[in-house]
C-alpha positions, -999 to +999 in steps of 0.1 A: -457-151-624-432-119-612-417-115-585-440-096-564-467-126-569-441-148-555-437-130-528-473-126-519-479-162-521-452-172-501-459-147-476-494-157-474-482-193-469-462-185-443-495-167-427-518-193-431-491-219-415-487-195-386-519-191-380-527-228-382-500-237-357-513-211-337-548-222-339-539-261-328-518-254-301-535-265-272-556-291-294-549-330-289-556-342-323-569-381-308-594-359-296-602-336-325-602-369-344-629-385-322-646-351-325-646-353-368-651-389-366-683-380-345-701-356-366-738-361-381-726-366-420-767-359-429-766-327-410-730-320-427-748-323-463-770-297-454-743-272-453-741-281-491-777-267-495-774-239-474-743-229-499-768-231-529-792-210-512-768-183-505-750-189-540-788-187-555-794-153-535-762-138-545-770-143-581-801-125-578-790-096-559-761-088-584-786-092-612-811-066-594-778-042-594-766-047-627-785-024-655-819-031-667-798-041-702-780-073-684-819-085-671-824-100-701-793-126-687-813-158-668-808-162-631-784-191-639-763-173-659-753-154-632-754-180-605-725-197-626-708-167-628-707-156-590-699-196-588-669-193-606-656-159-593-660-176-559-640-206-569-615-185-585-609-167-553-606-200-534-577-211-561-558-182-572-540-152-549-551-118-550-589-122-553-586-127-592-620-141-592-636-106-587-618-089-618-625-126-635-661-125-628-661-088-640-646-100-674-669-128-681-698-112-671-689-080-695-681-103-724-716-126-716-741-093-706-725-070-730-716-044-704-686-019-701-663-034-676-658-005-656-702-012-646-694-048-637-667-039-613-689-010-599-716-033-595-690-059-575-678-028-554-710-022-541-719-060-537-687-058-509-699-027-493-736-043-493-718-077-475-700-056-450-730-030-443-756-059-439-732-082-416-723-054-390-761-043-388-778-083-386-744-089-359-751-055-339-789-065-345-786-107-330-754-099-312-776-085-282-784-111-263-744-120-259-737-084-252-724-092-214-697-109-232-667-088-230-654-096-267-684-095-280-695-063-262-656-051-275-667-060-311-698-038-309-682-008-297-654-011-321-679-017-348-711+006-347-685+036-359-673+010-392-716+006-394-722+044-396-692+050-419-708+024-445-746+046-439-731+077-448-715+066-477-745+048-490-763+085-486-734+097-504-738+072-535-775+078-539-772+115-539-735+121-558-746+115-591-775+143-584-751+169-571-725+157-598-749+163-627-755+198-612-718+204-610-706+225-642-669+228-631-670+188-634-689+190-669-665+213-680-635+185-672-654+160-684-666+178-719-624+181-724-619+147-721-645+122-742-628+094-728-627+105-690-669+116-697-666+076-710-652+062-679-673+084-659-708+074-673-698+036-668-694+042-633-721+056-629-743+033-647-730+005-619-744+030-591-781+036-610-797+007-591-795+027-559-809+055-571-844+036-574-860+033-539-880+004-551-848-017-562-825-009-540-855-020-512-851-056-533-812-056-527-811-047-493-840-077-485-818-102-510-785-095-493-805-100-454-813-133-467-782-140-482-762-139-449-792-154-427-793-178-450-750-182-443-755-179-408-778-212-406-748-228-418-729-219-393-759-224-369-758-263-388-724-266-380-732-267-346-757-294-350-731-315-367-706-317-348-712-322-313-699-289-294-711-303-259-730-270-255-764-255-276-753-235-302-778-205-305-782-193-340-780-155-327-744-165-314-741-185-350-742-150-364-714-136-343-699-164-354-699-152-387-694-114-385-663-127-363-648-147-398-656-119-418-626-107-404-602-135-414-612-118-448-587-090-442-557-113-435-532-118-465-535-158-462-536-185-491-567-182-509-598-195-494-585-176-458-573-211-445-555-209-412-572-170-404-610-187-406-599-215-386-583-195-356-612-167-355-641-190-355-625-216-331-615-190-308-651-173-314-663-204-297-642-209-267-664-182-247-689-210-250-668-236-231-664-253-264-633-275-260-605-267-284-604-298-298-647-292-307-641-257-315-615-267-343-633-293-358-661-273-360-646-248-379-629-273-402-666-291-409-677-254-419-649-244-439-639-272-457-675-283-464-685-252-482-653-245-495-647-274-516-686-278-530-680-241-543-646-247-554-657-282-572-690-265-584-673-231-596-646-253-615-666-273-632-687-242-647-652-227-655-641-259-679-675-259-690-667-224-703-639-240-727-610-220-706-587-234-681-571-212-646-542-201-663-561-185-690-581-164-659-547-155-646-530-144-680-564-124-688-566-108-653-531-095-654-534-085-686-567-063-674-557-059-638-539-025-645 
């Protein structure tokens, strides 16, 4: 581990600690313990079912995104790869789980690494587009809340930018194919030509309207199911008020912001602060709000991490091996 990595990890730990301290600032620990002690374990267990469902939908969507020659792999193979990637993200810094997943998939599916990385990039863009779309639709009943109104106003331009990006991605291959200047450059550099072809292969599924519709539908189901987990969290712990499913989707969209904060792996601290603060406008006490955030986060975090680590070690590798390989490939 070099100095830059060490600085990144220490900085993330400090930020996580600061955000957790801020989230706990007005929390009565005795009341927090009581809120968690009275949580309904049978409902909390359903969060594991919801996590399995979202993992399955992620695997299905990724299978649709990768080129047709990768369809020979079973859905179970994709499920294992997706779960391992998320688990590694939850344990190692720098979001190395995405790169590790790409490395494993390139080997197992016999695909160019750049093509696999392009599919993961599309995944992330689709996630942002889908979450924003669902938020803008389902947050309508809560638009009178000032903070929801500000979110809607601020996120609408981002949603429009993502739509524009997908339109460009849809037509870019046809435009580039007609570009004589680009073809001239590519002909002079076989290596660059090969890399360009591999990258375009990752965008190919979006050029088929039928395939694009399936991919978008799968993404919508994925995030609606994830919103169901946030709603179930409100049933597992007594919030003192009903949590509508539409507001659970607002919380999910808010939690998405925690992923951009440079914290410890798993977004520890940022998630708890953002999610607990999102419940405050409903009149939820700080103790119940923080207990809800911890319950939703930790059940899914521990389950996905444990399952992913089990898959990883069944592959005969370790986190240290993943770290070394990711560092070798990172440039």
